[in-house]
Residue, then its C-alpha position, 0 to 999 in steps of 0.5 A: x483514500x478514505x474508502x481504502x482506509x475503511x476497507x483496510x480496517x475490514x482486512x486488518x481487524x486490529x486497526x479498529x483499536x488504533x489510536x488517532x495517531x496510528x490512524x493518521x500514520x496509516x492514512x499517510x502511508x496510503x497517501x504515499x502509496x497512491x503518490x508513488x503509484x501515480x509517479x510510477x504511472x507517469x514515468x511508466x516505471x515499475x521500479x519506482x513503485x516496487x522499490x517504494x513498497x519494499x522500502x515501506x515494508x522495511x520501515x513498517x517493520x522498524x516501527x513494529x508494524x508487521x510488513x504483511x499489513x501492507x499487502x491488502x492496500x494494493x489489493x484494495x486499490x486494484x479493486x478501485x482501479x479495475x479499469x486501468x490496466x497499467x495501474x493494475x500491472x504496477x499494483x501486481x508488481x508491487x505485491x510480488x515485490x513486497x511478498x518476495x521480501x523476507 
C-alpha cells in the first residue's frame, strides 16, 4: 500500500501538499480498496468491489475530494497485480463502474 500511495502522488500532484491527516485518510482509502478487492476475490463477486468503489466516490465527493481522484488507484493496483487475471477483471469492473457515475 505504501508503494501505491507514493505512486498515487505522482498521478495527483496536489497530494504533495496534503497534510498528515489527509495522507492518513488517503492511506485508509487505499487500505479499504485493497480489503474490498480481497473480499470480492474471495467470493468472486464483482458487485462487492464495484459497489464499494461507487460508494467511496460518493463519499469522497461529500468530503470535497474530486471523485476522479479515485480512478488512478485501480490502475496502480492492476500494475502490481498483473499476474492475477481475476484481480485485474475486478479492477477493470471497478474502473468502469466508477467512471460511469455522474
